[in-house]
N, C-alpha and C positions, 0 to 999 in steps of 0.2 A: 503495499500498500505505498502509496506517493502523496505526500503533505505538501501542498503548495500554498504558500503564503502570498499575500496580496498587500503590498503596501498602501496604505492609504493619500490619498492626495493631499497636496497643502490644503486646498479649501475645505475639503472635508473635514481634515483635523479642527480647523477654526469653526466648522460648524459642531463638530462634536466637543469641542473645549465651551463656546460660546451656550451650548445646551446645559452643560454641566456646571458651569459658573451660575446661569439661570436657576437650575434646580437647588444648586446650594444656597444662594441666596432666597429664595422661595421657603427653603424649609427654616433656615435661619429668622428669617421675617416672622414665620408662623409662631416659630418657639417663643421669640421675643415677645410676641402679640400675647401668646399664653401665658408667660410667668406675669407681664409687666401689666397689662390688662384685663384678661380672661380670667385667671384663677383670684384674683383682688377683687374683682367686683362679684365672683360668685361665692367668694366666701365674708364679703362684708368688711373688707382688709383695707388697713389706709398704707398708703408707701410714704418713707420717711427718708432723708438721705443723711449720712451720718458725714457729719463736719468739722469733727475731732478726734485726735490717736487714742480717746481714752478706750474705746473697744478694741483696740490694734492687739494682736497681727491679724486676729480672724476677721474682723469687720474695720477695716482701715477708711479714712476719709474717704468719701465718693461710693461708700456702699451705699445700693437702695435696699433697704429694709422693707418688707410687707408684714405688718404688727395686724395681727388680729383679735377685736374684741373677746376680753376672756373673763369668765366670771372670777372675781377677788379672790373668794374662797377657795378656786382652785389652784392659785397660782404658790409654787414652793421652789425652794432652794434650788438654785441652779437656773432657773428660767431666766429671760432676759424680757425686762418690760421697757414699753414704752411708757414715761409719764409725763405731766404737766410738774414743771418747776412751782409755781403758784397755780391753784385751781381756777379754772376759767380763764386761766391768761393764753395765748398760743405756744410759748415756749415751750419744747419738751426736750426731754434727754432719757435716752436708752443706756441702761445697765442693767446689771446682771446681780437678781436676790441672791443674799449672803447670809441674811438669817430674817428669822419672822419674830416680832416682838408684840407687846400692848402697848399702848398708851395710858395717861393716866384714867380716860375715861373707859378703858377696858375696850378700847377696839383694837383690834388686830392693825398692825402696820407693818411695812417691809423694810428692809434694812438694803441699801445697794451699794454697789461699788463698779465703775469700770474696769474690764480686765487687766488695763495699762495702768490701773491707777493705783498707787500703793498704798491708799487710804478709802475707808467706806466712804459715802456720804455722809454729810452732816445732819441732814435732815431726814428722819422717816418719812417713808410714802404711805400715805392714805389712800383708802379704797376711790374717794373723788377725784383724786390724781391720776389714778391710771387709765391709761386711752389703749392698751391690749399687749399681748404676747407676741413675741417675734415667732413667723411662722415659717420665714426663710428669707437670705439675705442675697444681693446677687452685687459681686462686686464690682466698682466702678462705674456702673449703669447711673446712679445715683447722681453723678455730675450731669449727664445729660437729660436727665429727667428734668433736674434743677434749671437749665439752659432752657428747656423747653416751656416751663412754669413761668420763665421770667419774662414774657412776653416774645420770646421767638417762635413760639409754634406755627403761627399764621404764614412766616417768613420760610418755612421747614416744609409746609404744607404744599406751598406754591413751588417750591423748586423741586419737590418728588413728583407735583402732577406734570412739571413741565420734563422729569426725567422720563415718567412712565409714557406720556404723549411722544418723547421723541423716540423711545426705544419701540414703539407700536409702530410710527411711521419706519423706522427701520427696518423692521419686521415686515414688514409689508413690501418695503421697496426689496429686499433682499428675496421676499417670497417670487415676487413677480419677475426679477433678474433670474433667479433659479427655475423660473417656469421656461422662460423664455430660451437658457442655455437647453434645456431640455429639448423642447423645441426643433431647435437647430442641429441637435444631435442625433435626433430621429428622421 
């Protein structure tokens, strides 16, 4: 039995490479949409971006944290929680629970500490402050999220639309060209 190898022509290699890159890009976009939009929306979670080194090295600055609401009573040692520094104010912090205590009124409180900090946080966390428990984190994606939330989203959407239109026009032109070549060849 004789095996014959046929070498692909340069335009066939480019066509295959273009399709492969397109498939990889589509898979990455679907994966990103899933972890950044679909899962948080389905679980009622809130995205937050790490801005300091307090949770490094596992969650360095720029990490996108997806925080799911959690029952205060279910929080335990080792959980990473996001809580308001002052109840009712927008500033939040994300640290790990290192101990559980009780205040003078008999209410449960949480003592937290950043993984990269040498001392525990000074003020115990009360139930009213807790926004939720870490569901998962994606390193460095938080910078993109912050950039988009700072008013750059409209510009990005316009450029993506222009890029998709240009890609569509290129695909149509390439298909037309390939059809003409096939007609000439036959």
